[in-house]
C-alpha positions in Angstrom: 86.6 34.0 -48.0 83.3 33.9 -49.8 81.0 36.0 -47.6 77.7 34.5 -49.0 78.8 31.0 -48.3 80.1 31.8 -44.8 77.2 33.8 -43.4 75.7 32.2 -40.2 72.1 33.1 -39.6 71.0 33.0 -36.0 67.5 31.7 -34.9 66.1 35.1 -34.1 63.5 37.2 -35.8 64.9 39.9 -38.1 63.5 42.9 -39.9 62.7 42.5 -43.6 65.9 42.5 -45.7 68.2 42.2 -42.7 70.8 39.5 -42.0 72.1 38.8 -38.5 75.7 37.7 -38.6 77.9 36.0 -36.0 80.7 38.3 -35.2 84.1 37.0 -36.5 87.4 38.6 -37.6 87.0 37.1 -41.1 83.5 38.6 -41.7 84.6 42.0 -40.3 87.5 42.0 -42.7 85.3 41.1 -45.6 82.8 43.8 -44.7 85.6 46.3 -44.5 86.3 45.5 -48.1 82.6 45.9 -49.2 80.9 48.7 -47.3 77.7 48.4 -49.5 76.5 45.5 -47.2 76.6 47.6 -44.0 73.0 49.0 -44.0 71.6 45.5 -44.3 73.7 43.8 -41.7 73.8 43.9 -38.0 76.8 42.3 -36.3 75.8 40.6 -33.0 77.9 38.7 -30.5 76.1 35.3 -30.4 77.1 34.6 -26.8 75.3 37.7 -25.8 71.9 36.8 -27.3 71.1 34.2 -24.7 72.5 33.3 -21.3 75.1 30.6 -21.4 77.5 31.0 -18.5 80.2 28.8 -20.0 80.2 30.6 -23.4 80.1 34.0 -21.6 83.0 32.9 -19.4 85.0 31.8 -22.4 84.3 35.1 -24.0 85.5 37.2 -21.1 88.5 35.1 -20.3 89.9 36.5 -23.5 89.3 40.1 -22.2 90.9 40.2 -18.7 91.6 44.0 -18.9 87.9 44.7 -19.6 86.8 42.5 -16.6 89.4 44.0 -14.3 88.3 47.5 -15.2 84.7 46.6 -14.5 85.7 45.1 -11.1 87.4 48.4 -10.1 84.4 50.3 -11.3 82.1 48.4 -9.0 84.3 47.8 -5.9 85.7 51.3 -5.2 82.4 53.3 -5.1 80.7 50.4 -3.2 83.5 50.5 -0.5 83.3 54.2 -0.4 79.6 54.2 0.3 79.9 51.4 2.9 82.6 53.4 4.7 80.4 56.5 4.7 77.6 54.6 6.4 79.9 53.0 8.9 81.5 56.4 9.8 78.0 58.0 10.3 77.1 55.2 12.7 80.5 55.6 14.5 79.8 59.3 15.1 76.1 58.9 15.9 75.0 60.7 12.8 73.1 57.9 11.1 69.7 59.5 11.4 70.8 63.0 10.3 72.7 61.8 7.3 70.3 59.0 6.2 68.5 61.1 3.5 71.9 62.0 2.0 73.1 58.4 2.1 69.8 57.2 0.5 70.4 59.6 -2.5 74.0 58.3 -2.7 72.8 54.7 -2.8 70.3 55.4 -5.5 72.9 57.1 -7.6 75.4 54.4 -7.0 73.0 51.6 -8.1 72.1 53.7 -11.2 75.8 54.1 -12.1 76.6 50.4 -11.6 74.0 49.4 -14.2 70.9 47.2 -14.8 71.9 44.2 -12.6 72.3 46.4 -9.6 69.2 48.5 -10.4 67.2 45.3 -10.2 68.5 44.7 -6.6 67.4 48.3 -5.7 64.0 47.7 -7.3 63.4 44.7 -5.1 64.3 46.6 -1.9 62.1 49.6 -2.9 58.9 47.6 -2.2 59.7 46.6 1.4 58.7 49.3 3.8 59.2 46.8 6.7 62.9 46.3 5.7 64.0 49.7 4.4 63.8 53.0 6.3 61.5 55.7 4.7 64.4 57.8 3.5 65.9 54.9 1.6 62.5 53.7 0.4 61.6 57.0 -1.2 64.9 57.2 -3.1 65.0 53.5 -4.2 61.4 53.9 -5.5 62.7 56.4 -8.0 64.7 53.6 -9.6 61.5 52.3 -11.1 61.0 55.1 -13.6 63.5 57.9 -13.1 66.6 56.3 -14.7 68.4 58.8 -17.0 67.3 58.2 -20.6 69.6 57.8 -23.5 69.5 59.9 -26.6 66.6 59.9 -29.1 69.0 59.5 -32.0 70.0 56.1 -30.6 66.5 55.1 -29.9 65.3 56.1 -33.4 68.3 54.2 -34.9 67.2 51.0 -33.1 63.6 51.4 -34.3 64.8 51.8 -37.9 67.2 48.8 -37.6 64.6 46.6 -36.0 61.4 47.5 -37.9 63.0 48.4 -41.2 61.9 52.1 -41.6 62.2 55.5 -40.0 60.0 56.0 -36.9 58.0 58.8 -38.6 57.0 56.3 -41.4 55.9 53.7 -38.8 54.1 55.7 -36.2 51.6 58.6 -36.7 52.8 60.1 -33.4 55.8 59.6 -31.1 56.5 61.6 -28.0 59.4 64.0 -28.4 61.0 62.6 -25.2 60.7 59.2 -23.4 57.9 59.2 -20.9 59.8 56.7 -18.7 63.3 55.2 -18.5 63.9 51.9 -16.8 66.9 49.7 -16.2 66.7 47.9 -19.6 65.0 50.4 -21.8 62.9 53.5 -22.2 59.3 54.0 -23.3 57.8 56.5 -25.7 54.1 57.2 -26.0 52.9 56.9 -29.6 50.1 56.4 -32.0 49.8 54.0 -34.9 48.7 55.0 -38.4 45.5 53.1 -37.6 44.8 55.3 -34.6 45.6 53.0 -31.6 47.6 54.7 -28.8 50.6 52.6 -28.0 53.7 52.3 -25.7 56.9 51.9 -27.7 59.7 50.4 -25.6 63.3 50.7 -27.0 66.2 48.8 -25.5 69.3 50.6 -24.0 72.5 50.5 -26.1 75.3 48.0 -25.3 72.9 46.3 -22.8 74.1 42.7 -23.5 77.8 43.7 -22.9 77.0 45.5 -19.7 74.8 42.7 -18.2 77.1 39.9 -19.4 80.3 41.2 -17.8 78.5 41.9 -14.5 77.0 38.4 -14.4 80.4 36.9 -15.2 82.0 38.7 -12.3 79.2 38.0 -9.9 79.2 34.3 -11.0 82.9 34.0 -10.2 82.3 35.5 -6.8 79.4 33.1 -6.2 81.5 30.1 -7.2 84.2 31.2 -4.7 81.6 31.7 -2.0 80.0 28.2 -2.6 83.4 26.6 -2.2 84.8 28.6 0.7 81.9 29.7 2.9 80.9 26.5 4.7 77.8 27.8 6.4 76.4 28.8 3.0 73.7 26.2 2.2 72.2 27.9 -0.9 73.6 27.3 -4.3 74.5 30.9 -5.2 75.6 29.9 -8.7 72.3 28.2 -9.5 70.4 31.2 -8.2 72.6 33.6 -10.2 72.2 31.4 -13.3 68.4 31.5 -12.9 68.6 35.3 -12.5 70.9 35.6 -15.5 68.6 33.5 -17.7 65.6 35.7 -16.8 67.5 39.0 -17.5 68.6 37.7 -20.9 65.1 36.7 -21.7 64.0 40.1 -20.6 66.3 41.7 -23.1 64.6 39.9 -26.0 61.4 41.8 -26.6 60.0 39.1 -28.9 60.2 36.8 -25.9 58.4 39.4 -23.8 55.6 39.8 -26.3 55.1 36.0 -26.3 55.1 36.0 -22.5 52.4 38.8 -22.5 50.1 36.8 -24.8 50.6 33.6 -22.7 49.9 35.6 -19.5 46.7 37.0 -21.1 45.5 33.6 -22.2 46.0 32.1 -18.7 44.9 35.0 -16.5 43.3 37.7 -18.6 39.8 36.2 -18.0 40.1 36.7 -14.2 37.9 39.4 -12.8 39.4 42.9 -13.0 42.8 41.6 -14.4 43.9 43.5 -17.5 46.7 42.6 -19.9 47.6 45.0 -22.8 47.7 43.9 -26.4 51.0 43.3 -28.3 51.3 44.7 -31.8 53.5 42.2 -33.5 53.9 44.2 -36.8 55.8 46.8 -34.8 57.7 44.5 -32.4 61.2 43.1 -32.7 64.2 42.0 -30.6 65.0 45.5 -29.3 61.7 47.3 -30.0 58.3 46.4 -28.4 55.0 48.0 -29.3 52.1 47.4 -27.0 48.8 48.9 -26.1 49.0 52.0 -24.0 47.4 51.5 -20.6 46.0 54.5 -18.6 46.6 53.8 -14.9 48.2 54.8 -11.6 51.1 53.1 -9.8 49.8 51.1 -6.8 52.0 53.0 -4.4 50.2 56.3 -5.3 47.3 55.4 -3.0 45.9 58.9 -2.7 45.8 59.3 -6.5 44.0 55.9 -6.8 41.4 56.8 -4.2 40.8 60.2 -5.8 39.5 58.3 -8.9 37.0 56.5 -6.7 39.0 53.2 -6.9 39.5 51.0 -3.8 43.3 50.5 -3.6 42.9 47.6 -1.2 40.6 45.8 -3.6 43.1 46.1 -6.4 45.7 44.4 -4.2 43.2 41.6 -3.5 42.9 41.1 -7.2 46.7 40.9 -7.4 46.8 38.3 -4.6 44.1 36.1 -6.3 45.9 36.4 -9.7 49.3 35.6 -8.0 47.8 32.5 -6.4 46.7 31.2 -9.8 50.1 32.0 -11.2 52.0 30.1 -8.5 49.6 27.3 -7.6 47.5 26.6 -10.7 49.3 27.2 -14.0 52.8 27.7 -12.7 53.6 30.6 -15.1 54.3 33.6 -13.0 55.3 37.3 -13.2 58.7 37.3 -11.4 59.1 41.1 -11.3 55.8 42.7 -10.0 57.3 45.9 -8.7 55.1 49.1 -8.4 56.1 50.3 -11.9 54.7 47.1 -13.4 51.3 47.1 -11.7 48.8 49.9 -12.4 45.3 50.6 -11.1 43.1 51.6 -14.1 40.4 54.3 -13.7 37.7 51.7 -14.0 39.1 49.6 -11.1 41.1 47.0 -12.8 44.7 45.8 -12.1 46.8 46.1 -15.2 50.0 44.1 -15.5 53.0 45.5 -17.5 56.5 44.3 -18.4 56.5 40.6 -19.1 60.2 40.2 -19.7 61.0 38.5 -16.4 58.7 35.4 -16.1 59.3 32.0 -14.5 57.6 28.6 -14.2 57.0 26.2 -11.3 56.6 22.5 -12.0 53.4 20.7 -10.9 55.0 18.8 -8.1 56.3 22.1 -6.7 52.9 23.8 -6.9 51.2 20.9 -5.1 54.1 20.9 -2.6 53.4 24.5 -1.7 49.7 23.8 -1.0 50.6 20.7 1.0 53.0 22.8 3.1 50.3 25.3 3.9 48.0 22.4 5.1 50.8 20.9 7.2 51.3 24.3 8.8 47.6 24.6 9.5 47.7 21.2 11.1 50.9 21.9 12.9 52.2 18.7 11.3 55.9 19.4 11.4 57.0 16.0 10.4 54.8 16.4 7.2 56.3 19.9 6.8 59.8 18.5 6.9 58.9 16.0 4.2 57.5 18.9 2.1 60.9 20.5 2.1 62.3 17.3 0.6 59.6 17.3 -2.1 60.4 21.0 -2.8 64.1 20.3 -3.2 65.2 22.2 0.0 66.5 18.9 1.4 68.0 15.9 -0.3 66.1 12.6 0.3 69.0 11.0 2.3 68.9 13.8 4.9 67.9 12.6 8.4 64.8 14.6 9.3 64.8 13.6 13.0 66.5 16.7 14.3 64.8 19.0 11.8 61.2 18.2 12.9 61.5 19.5 16.5 63.4 22.6 15.1 60.4 23.3 12.8 58.0 22.7 15.7 59.9 25.2 17.9 60.1 27.9 15.3 56.7 27.6 13.6 54.9 26.5 16.7 55.7 29.8 18.3 55.3 31.9 15.2 52.0 30.6 14.1 50.2 31.7 17.2 46.4 31.7 17.0 46.1 31.7 13.2 48.3 31.0 10.2 46.3 33.7 8.4 47.9 36.3 10.6 51.4 35.5 9.3 53.0 37.3 6.4 55.5 35.8 3.9 58.3 37.9 5.4 57.9 36.3 8.8 57.8 32.8 7.3 61.0 33.4 5.3 62.7 34.9 8.4 61.9 31.8 10.4 63.2 29.6 7.6 66.5 31.6 7.3 67.3 30.7 10.9 66.9 27.0 10.2 69.0 27.1 7.0 72.1 28.2 8.8 71.9 25.3 11.3 70.7 22.4 9.1 71.6 21.3 5.5 69.0 23.2 3.6 69.7 24.4 0.1 67.5 27.1 -1.4 66.5 25.9 -4.9 66.9 28.5 -7.7 63.2 28.6 -8.5 62.4 29.5 -4.9 64.3 32.8 -5.0 62.1 34.1 -7.8 58.9 32.9 -6.0 59.9 34.7 -2.8 60.8 37.8 -4.7 57.5 37.8 -6.4 55.5 37.2 -3.2 57.4 39.5 -0.8 57.2 42.3 -3.5 53.5 41.9 -3.8 53.2 41.8 0.0 55.4 44.9 0.3 53.0 46.8 -2.0 50.0 45.5 0.0 51.6 46.6 3.3 52.3 50.0 1.8 48.6 50.4 0.9 47.2 48.8 4.1 49.6 47.9 7.0 47.1 45.4 8.3 46.8 43.5 5.0 47.4 39.7 5.4 48.2 37.9 2.2 47.7 34.4 3.6 44.3 35.4 5.0 43.3 36.6 1.5 44.7 33.3 0.0 42.5 31.1 2.2 39.4 31.1 0.0 41.4 30.0 -3.1 43.3 27.3 -1.2 40.1 26.0 0.3 38.5 25.9 -3.1 41.5 24.0 -4.5 41.4 21.5 -1.7 37.7 20.8 -2.2 37.8 20.6 -6.0 41.2 19.6 -7.3 41.3 15.9 -8.2 45.1 15.6 -7.9 46.1 12.8 -5.5 48.5 15.1 -3.6 45.7 17.5 -2.7 43.2 14.7 -1.9 45.8 13.4 0.6 46.1 16.9 2.0 42.3 17.2 2.3 42.3 13.9 4.2 45.0 15.1 6.5 43.1 18.3 7.1 39.7 16.7 7.8 40.7 13.6 9.8 42.7 13.3 12.9 43.3 10.1 14.9 40.5 8.5 12.8 38.0 11.1 13.8 36.3 13.6 11.4 36.8 17.3 12.2 33.6 18.9 11.3 34.9 22.3 12.2 37.6 22.1 9.5 35.0 21.1 6.8 32.8 24.0 8.0 35.8 26.5 7.7 36.8 25.1 4.3 33.3 25.5 2.9 33.0 28.9 4.4 36.3 30.1 2.9 35.7 28.4 -0.5 32.3 30.1 -0.7 34.2 33.5 -1.0 36.1 32.3 -4.1 34.8 33.7 -7.3 35.4 30.4 -9.1 33.7 28.2 -6.5 30.6 26.4 -7.7 28.7 24.0 -5.5 27.5 21.8 -8.3 31.1 21.4 -9.5 32.2 20.5 -6.0 29.5 17.8 -5.6 30.2 16.3 -9.0 34.0 16.1 -8.5 33.6 14.9 -4.9 31.3 12.0 -5.9 33.6 11.1 -8.7 36.6 11.0 -6.4 34.8 9.2 -3.5 33.6 6.4 -5.8 37.1 5.9 -7.3 39.9 3.8 -6.1 41.9 7.0 -5.3 39.3 8.0 -2.8 39.1 4.7 -0.9 40.8 5.9 2.2 38.7 9.1 2.6 35.6 7.2 1.6 35.9 4.6 4.3 36.6 7.3 7.0 33.7 9.4 5.7 31.3 6.5 5.7 32.0 5.9 9.3 31.3 9.5 10.1 28.1 9.6 8.0 26.9 6.5 9.8 27.6 8.1 13.1 25.9 11.4 12.0 22.8 9.6 10.7 22.6 7.6 13.9 22.8 10.8 16.0 20.2 12.5 13.8 17.9 9.5 14.1 18.3 9.3 17.9 17.7 13.0 18.1 14.5 12.7 16.0 13.3 9.7 17.9 13.9 11.4 21.2 11.7 14.3 20.0 9.0 12.0 18.8 8.9 10.0 22.1 9.0 13.1 24.3 6.1 14.6 22.3 4.1 11.4 22.4 4.6 11.1 26.2 3.5 14.7 26.7 0.3 14.1 24.6 -0.6 10.8 26.4 -0.1 12.3 29.9 -2.7 15.0 29.0 -5.3 12.2 28.3 -6.6 10.6 31.6 -7.2 7.2 30.2 -3.8 7.1 28.3 -1.6 7.8 31.3 -0.8 4.1 31.8 0.3 3.9 28.2 2.5 7.1 28.7 4.2 5.3 31.6 5.1 2.4 29.2 6.6 4.7 26.5 10.1 5.2 27.8 12.0 8.3 26.7 14.9 7.8 24.2 18.2 8.8 25.7 19.2 12.3 24.6 22.3 12.8 22.6 25.5 13.7 24.5 27.5 17.0 24.3 29.8 15.8 21.5 26.8 14.6 19.5 25.1 17.9 20.0 28.2 19.7 18.7 28.2 17.5 15.6 24.5 18.3 15.0 25.3 22.0 15.3 28.2 21.7 12.8 25.9 19.8 10.3 23.2 22.5 10.6 25.8 25.3 10.0 27.3 23.4 7.1 23.8 23.1 5.6 23.4 26.8 6.0 26.7 27.4 4.3 25.7 25.2 1.4 22.5 27.1 1.0 24.4 30.3 0.7 27.0 28.9 -1.8 27.1 29.8 -5.4 25.3 27.2 -7.5 22.8 26.2 -4.8 19.2 26.1 -5.9 16.7 24.4 -3.7 14.3 23.6 -6.6 17.2 22.4 -8.7 18.5 20.3 -5.9 15.1 18.6 -5.3 14.7 17.8 -9.0 18.2 16.3 -9.1 17.6 14.0 -6.1 16.4 11.1 -8.3 19.4 11.5 -10.6 21.7 11.8 -7.6 20.3 8.6 -6.1 20.8 6.7 -9.3 24.5 7.6 -9.3 26.6 4.4 -8.8 28.9 6.2 -6.4 26.1 7.5 -4.2 24.5 4.1 -4.2 27.7 2.4 -3.2 28.2 4.9 -0.3 24.5 4.6 0.7 24.8 0.8 0.9 27.9 1.1 3.0 26.4 3.7 5.3 23.2 1.6 5.7 25.3 -1.5 6.5 27.2 0.4 9.2 24.0 1.8 10.6 22.5 -1.7 10.7 25.5 -2.9 12.6 25.1 0.0 15.1 21.4 -0.7 15.6 22.0 -4.5 16.2 24.9 -3.7 18.6 22.7 -1.3 20.5 19.8 -3.8 20.8 22.2 -6.5 22.0 23.8 -4.1 24.5 20.4 -2.9 25.8 19.0 -6.4 26.0 22.0 -7.6 28.0 21.8 -4.6 30.3 18.0 -5.2 30.9 18.7 -8.9 31.5 21.3 -8.1 34.1 19.1 -5.5 35.7 16.2 -8.0 36.0 18.5 -10.6 37.3 19.7 -8.3 40.1 16.1 -7.3 41.0 15.0 -11.0 41.3 18.0 -11.7 43.5 17.2 -8.7 45.7 13.6 -10.0 46.1 14.8 -13.5 47.1 17.3 -12.1 49.6 14.6 -10.0 51.1 12.2 -12.9 51.4 
């Protein structure tokens, strides 16, 4: 075999002078005959560089003893722990032994490896699900994993970056300052003076993760085939999870994720994303800017610095909304170790290994679902589940709609804003056992991200409501986003049975006003563009009817004031009293019309207080606004509807007067 002709280079970044080879018996034999090549070559199993379940399965089918050994390693301690908890409950000692069992669980997950540590990390942020004793211990999984030796870490740095650590960094902490499930972090300083965090991957990580995922995937396949009540595709969820973990093990991918995250969200108020130093970053070594900050669960420490911990969570909610509903690129692992409050009151995001994306139709579907929940439109909500891939299009929604009405109708109560994501997912879980729902793979990561953030929020403030904090952003999106899906949602929100709901518009404007990115001029420009387009025909026609009604009410109200004032003045002049008797009062507006007037007045007050409103600027823009073709078109249609109303009123009043006069004459004749 000619080694030079048979080398296979993989599409991964390598250090200068290094060749990455596909592992094979022939190459190993050739290397054994020429040891001079060893310092420049790293042998890597190609199936362990990226997640491919079929390739990984083929790899481990050839290693049955290794797989069997791993199964025994996992099953026996797990059964032992479960039996201990069961025996405590049987003897009535659960409360007394809970602290001891919590320590055992933490140690068990740590011994089982990274995949199981990730499960523990997700549980560690849910104080409403896990008792305090378990919560305290699982939280230690974030940054108190036993580290591996410095000699291995230094070897990886040299292999990845092409030189000894002391020749690359001016300083490097003698011991890791944190050890996590996939790697450990050193605090260092570059030769150029910048303080940095240096993350080094754990040894044999690909092998450990791959065999666990292989075993879990086989179990998931069996469960999908044999557990009939199981609606979710466990294999798809596991594959999504596996793909994310493998991406997380590639620090080049993590660095690219960090830069993309910074580009999309780094401009948001009080969101901070650390810089990546590419010259010192490779597949198993990541060098990034050192961030001084405090974990969000250390509330007292945050407050001691004069920082409002609740505000930091609000920043996180706003950033998450934009991740999930605007750009679709979101942080799928926001546990407390990855979110820091900086001394100057910013929220710093760390660890960009596990990221995910939501497609546009899924993002719009989530907003539409919120609108249908607000409207208690459960038929629309059922259709949303089809759009979001929870239900297949051929599923009969007839029995599902009343089930949704029963569950959400009771759960929503007075306000959707009072709900939390956990209560929503609990309600959905009940449905999914009875009806043919299938949880899509992307949804698992979204829920993990949301409930994790909500768990941190509840830890800081038990009364924190994520949906309530989300309202301003969702309102802003409904008012400004030109997407047809959201325009349809806006119509559903504002119109019911052909009638305009002024209170909904008032609430939307009030909530949107609180959004940092809301600008009244932008809303007006985009609204006019949409209303004058073909896409806005349906809302435009309904709105024109409402405008005509409102102008008619306002004119009647104004005329009523004028005639009443005129009558009062004339009655005070002796010679004008006969004229005052002729001036008949204009009928006052009814209760519904009065409510409409009050809504309009309040809406005008909200607009005046909105960002972008300037009375002088508005007055100077009126001529330009009136020349807008869209405004002219709407004005002509409103004027036409008003003219029809006036003519109809004149005819009606004339007929009524004629009938009244006719009755009077008849009465006179009869009397005579």
